C-alpha positions as CSV (number, residue, x, y, z in Angstrom):
1,M,-19.9,-3.2,-16.6
2,A,-20.0,0.6,-16.4
3,N,-22.1,3.0,-18.5
4,G,-23.2,0.1,-20.7
5,Q,-19.6,-0.5,-21.6
6,P,-17.7,-3.8,-20.7
7,D,-15.1,-3.3,-18.0
8,E,-11.6,-2.7,-19.4
9,I,-8.9,-5.1,-18.3
10,L,-6.0,-3.0,-17.0
11,V,-2.8,-4.8,-17.8
12,S,0.4,-4.6,-15.8
13,C,2.3,-2.4,-18.2
14,R,0.0,0.4,-17.2
15,F,0.8,0.5,-13.5
16,Y,3.5,2.9,-12.4
17,F,5.3,3.4,-9.1
18,E,6.6,6.7,-7.8
19,A,8.5,7.6,-4.7
20,D,9.3,11.3,-4.4
21,S,12.1,11.9,-6.9
22,L,11.9,8.3,-8.3
23,T,9.3,8.5,-11.0
24,D,7.7,6.4,-13.8
25,K,8.8,3.0,-12.6
26,Q,6.7,0.3,-14.5
27,I,5.3,-2.4,-12.2
28,L,5.1,-6.1,-12.6
29,E,3.3,-6.8,-9.3
30,V,2.1,-5.1,-6.1
31,S,1.1,-7.1,-3.1
32,G,0.3,-6.5,0.6
33,L,-1.8,-3.3,0.2
34,S,-3.9,-3.6,3.3
35,A,-4.8,-1.8,6.5
36,E,-6.7,-3.1,9.6
37,T,-8.1,-1.2,12.5
38,P,-9.1,-3.8,15.1
39,A,-11.6,-3.1,17.8
40,A,-10.4,-3.2,21.5
41,G,-12.7,-4.3,24.3
42,G,-15.5,-5.6,22.1
43,D,-15.3,-9.0,23.8
44,K,-15.7,-7.7,27.4
45,V,-19.0,-7.2,29.0
46,L,-19.4,-3.7,30.5
47,G,-22.7,-4.4,32.2
48,S,-26.2,-5.8,31.7
49,T,-29.8,-4.5,31.6
50,K,-32.8,-5.6,33.6
51,E,-33.6,-7.9,30.7
52,A,-30.2,-9.6,31.1
53,V,-28.9,-8.1,27.9
54,N,-25.1,-7.8,28.0
55,L,-23.7,-4.4,27.1
56,R,-20.5,-4.2,25.1
57,Q,-18.5,-1.3,23.6
58,A,-15.8,-1.6,21.1
59,A,-13.2,1.1,20.6
60,P,-10.9,1.5,17.6
61,T,-7.2,0.9,18.1
62,R,-4.2,1.9,16.0
63,T,-4.3,1.0,12.4
64,K,-2.0,-1.8,11.4
65,F,-0.5,-1.7,7.9
66,S,0.9,-4.8,6.2
67,P,4.3,-4.7,4.4
68,V,4.0,-3.7,0.8
69,T,6.0,-5.5,-1.9
70,V,6.5,-3.8,-5.3
71,K,8.1,-5.7,-8.2
72,V,9.2,-3.3,-10.9
73,V,10.4,-3.9,-14.5
74,A,14.1,-4.1,-14.8
75,T,15.7,-1.4,-16.8
76,T,19.2,0.2,-17.2
77,N,18.1,3.1,-14.9
78,I,19.5,2.3,-11.4
79,D,18.0,5.1,-9.3
80,L,15.5,2.8,-7.6
81,Y,18.3,0.2,-6.8
82,K,20.5,3.0,-5.6
83,W,17.8,4.2,-3.2
84,Y,17.3,0.6,-1.9
85,E,21.1,0.3,-1.5
86,D,21.3,3.6,0.4
87,C,18.7,2.3,2.8
88,N,20.1,-1.3,3.2
89,K,23.8,-1.8,3.6
90,N,24.1,-5.3,2.3
91,G,27.9,-5.4,2.8
92,G,27.5,-4.6,6.5
93,G,27.1,-1.3,8.3
94,K,24.2,0.7,9.6
95,S,21.0,0.7,7.6
96,N,19.8,4.3,7.0
97,W,16.0,4.1,6.5
98,S,15.1,7.2,8.5
99,S,17.0,9.7,6.4
100,N,16.1,8.0,3.1
101,R,12.4,7.7,3.7
102,K,10.2,8.6,0.7
103,G,6.4,9.0,0.2
104,A,5.3,6.5,-2.5
105,S,2.3,5.9,-4.7
106,V,1.0,3.5,-7.4
107,T,-0.9,5.0,-10.4
108,V,-3.2,3.0,-12.7
109,Y,-3.7,3.9,-16.4
110,D,-6.1,2.5,-18.9
111,Q,-5.1,1.4,-22.4
112,S,-5.4,4.9,-23.8
113,G,-3.0,6.3,-21.1
114,T,-5.8,8.0,-19.1
115,E,-5.2,8.0,-15.4
116,K,-7.8,5.8,-13.7
117,L,-6.6,5.5,-10.1
118,A,-3.8,7.3,-8.3
119,G,-2.2,7.3,-4.9
120,I,-2.8,3.7,-4.0
């Protein structure tokens, strides 16, 4: 509850996916949005004090991102499918992800159409 008002339930028809020139794609589901930065060396003892207290130091490592799955609403607009097809040659041939890479985001809107969260 925020500002004395009950929290609004944000329904799936108000989530949109964009990837550079691919805009306003309605989303059914997004999964796998996570990142992890594990510590390295935290389990190794570096030394100990006079009181026999073990000293440890953990250093951050590279951030690991999980694969993201976006399920969009099917429409007659095929630009998203065309982008996927350009990246993945299902009929054989070389995949072309590097030259077709796009920056993407998910935007959340409330029932009145006001943007609530962008750039997920």
